[in-house]
N, C-alpha and C positions, 0 to 999 in steps of 0.2 A: 196784452202787453210785456214782452219778453223779460225775463229776471236781469238784472246784468248778472256776467260773468263772475264770480271768486277769482278771487286775488291771490294766487297759490306765493310761496316761497318755498324755495329749496333750502335742506338742512345740509351743508355742506359738510357737515362732521360725518354725517350719518349715508351719505350717497355720495358716490365719488370720492372715499378718503382715502381708496385706496393712492390715488392720483396730486400732485404736489396743489399746495391748496389754490395760489392765482390760476391754474388750466381747471380747476371746477368751477369757476367761475363762467370759464367761455364755455365748459359744457352749459348753463342752465342756461347763456344765453342762447344759443347755440339751439338748445331744444325749446325756443322760443317762451321763458317762463321770467317773469317780469321783475323777482326777488330773490334774495338768498339770507339765508339766517345762519350764524356760527356761535358759539359757545364762547370759549376763552380769544383773549388778543396775544396768548403768551402761542412762541412759534411761529408769528406771522408776523408779515410785515405789514401793520398798518397803512402805509405810505405808497407802497404796492397796490392794496387792497383798494384805496382811495380811487387811484388811476386808475385801476383796472375797471373799477365802479361805473366810473365817468365815460369811460371810454364806449363800454357796452352797454351803458344808459339800464342800470341794473339799479332796483331802490333796496335797500338793509334793512331790513324786514324786523330784526332784534339780532342783539347778543348778552351773552350773561354779562347784566351789572355787576354782582358781585356774588359772592359765595359764604359772606360773612355770614352767620347766626342775628338773627334779628328778635329772638327770645332771647337775648341775653344782654342784661346793659351794657355788662362791661363790656363787649367787644360793638358797642355803640360806633364810638369814635373812627374804628378800621371801616366797618360799614357806610360812614359817611364820608372817610380818605375814600373809597373804594368805588361810591357813587361818585365825587368828585371828576374823578378820572376819567370813570368810564362815559360822563355826562361831557364829559369835553373831546372825547372819541365821537361820541355820539354823534354830538353838533358836527364834524368834522364830514361824517360819513350822511349827513340826514339823517340816518337812523332812526324807525320808530316807537322803538320800545327797547327798556333795557329790562331784561331778565332776574328777579329773584327768588328764594323760598327761605322757608321760615327758619330753616337749620333743625339739628338733632332736639329734641323735648330735653327739658331740663329736666333730670328727679326730684320729687323730692318740692316743685314749684307749683301752686296751684294753677292751673291752666289759665283761670281768667286774668293771673298776673303777666303768663307770657303772652298772652293775647294782646294785654294792654300793653307791654315792650314791643309788641309788633305794631303795634298800631302809632308808640311815641315816634317809632326808629323811620317810620313809611311817613309820618307829616313832616318830619325832620329833614328826612329829603327829598320831601315833596315841591322845597321851591328851587335846587338846586334842580333839576327835573324839567321843571315849569322855563328856567332861567333858558336852557337846552330844548325849549321844545321834544323833548321828549317824554315819554310813559315810562314809568314805570309797573312792569306786570308781575304780580304776586303768582307765584305754581305752586299751586297744591301737587305733592307726588305720594307717590303709591307706597302704602311700608311693604311690601312683598318685594320692590326692587330698590327699595330707600329704609329698612327698617329700623324702627327709633325715629324717624323723622317729626317733627310736629304738626305741622299742616298738611292734613292729608283729604280734608273734606272739601268741597267747593264750597257749601252752604257757609261755613264756617271761615272760607275766606272771602265771599261776598260779605259778611257780614264786618270783617274786620275792614275790607278796603269801605263802605259806608261809614262805619266809626273815622278815620282820614280825612272824608270829606273832603280830597281833592282830585280832580278832571285828571291830575297826572299822574296818578295812581288808580289801577285797572287791575282784574284779577288774566291768568294767561288759564285758560280753558284747557286743555292737556288732557283732548279727547280716553287715549290709552289708559292717561292715569285714573280719570275718572269714571271710565267703565269696568275698571276693578277697583277701586274703591268703595262706587255707590250705585253706579248704573243710572237707570233716567235720564238717561241725558238729552232728549230734546225738551222735556219738561224746564230742566235745569239751563239751558241754553235759552230757553224761549223767554222764562221769566225775567231773566236777569241778563236779557243780553247787554243792556246798554252801561254794567259794569266788569263788560268782556273787552277787554283790549287787544287782545290776541289768543287763536287757538292753534291750538300743533295738532296734529292729527296720525294716529300710526294703530294695526287694527292686533285683534285678542284674541289668540293666544297669539307671542314669540318677535310682540311691537315690529311685524311686519308691512307691506302695502296694503293702504285701505283696500278690502274688498279680497282679501286673503280669510278671513277670521269669522266673528262672530258678530262683527260689528254693522248695520246698513248704512254704511254709507252713503250710497245713492240717495237715501231718505234724508240723512244729517245733512250733503250738501245740497237738497235742495230745500231744505228748511231754511236755511242759513239764507240761500238766496231769497226767498220767499220774504224771511224776515228784515232783507234788506243790508244783511252786515256786511260793514262801511271795512273792517279792518282785513288782516293779511291772516290765512290759512299755511302755517308751517307743516312742512312734509315732513314730520322728523322719524322716519322709520327706516328699517333695515331691509332691503330689497332681498327678497330669495331668490331673483333673478337678474338680468341686467338692467340697471340701475335706471339705465336712458328708457327701455324697453318698460320699466314699471313707473316710470313718471308718465309717460305716454296713456296707459294705463289707468292710472288713476286721474287724469284731466278730461278721458272719454267718460268715465263713471261720474264726473261734475258736470256734465252737459245734458 
């Protein structure tokens, strides 16, 4: 019995970024991809985005819900304000996921205390997410590209998600970040698939298209299909050549 194809989502911040935002959605549709994702709402007309999304019959897989620190309790009111606003937009867009990250580590504060702050912040936001039928996905970031960030390890991220204990809080497993940080991708994915809400992909080095570097994406994509992964795979990479051609190549790699 054939495994179902992966559901790819095109990140329109890294692909077709030289085009007007609305035009990027048309490229996603014309290339036959079912969904797109973006980073922030700044500089974008969300009314036009919603109208185009509906006209083109595209799904919105994810956007950034907040960039406010999760490890600093003093910033929690701002974080919750951000999530309330983002959740309302996610509801309107029928968006699946809101991406959040830890923020920079606090010097001199015990790691366990910063973890506890993250758990408390995510627990406080989980009810808002549930009401909007959206999932908060916590993304670890590698220290090379994001020096000083608190959360880099997916193992620690999974522990935080388990501690939160909400079906509306999951991990965003960015394969590019996790290859740089820790590797052992197949085991980490298969052992924690129930805690992964969104996956993002790019190759190492260079953050270019899958198939351009050291990660065996043919294996990774096959593994996700075999495991029955139901979420989106976000194509958040910087193309080395024509974006449309690179997207076709990545899709061929997954089949």
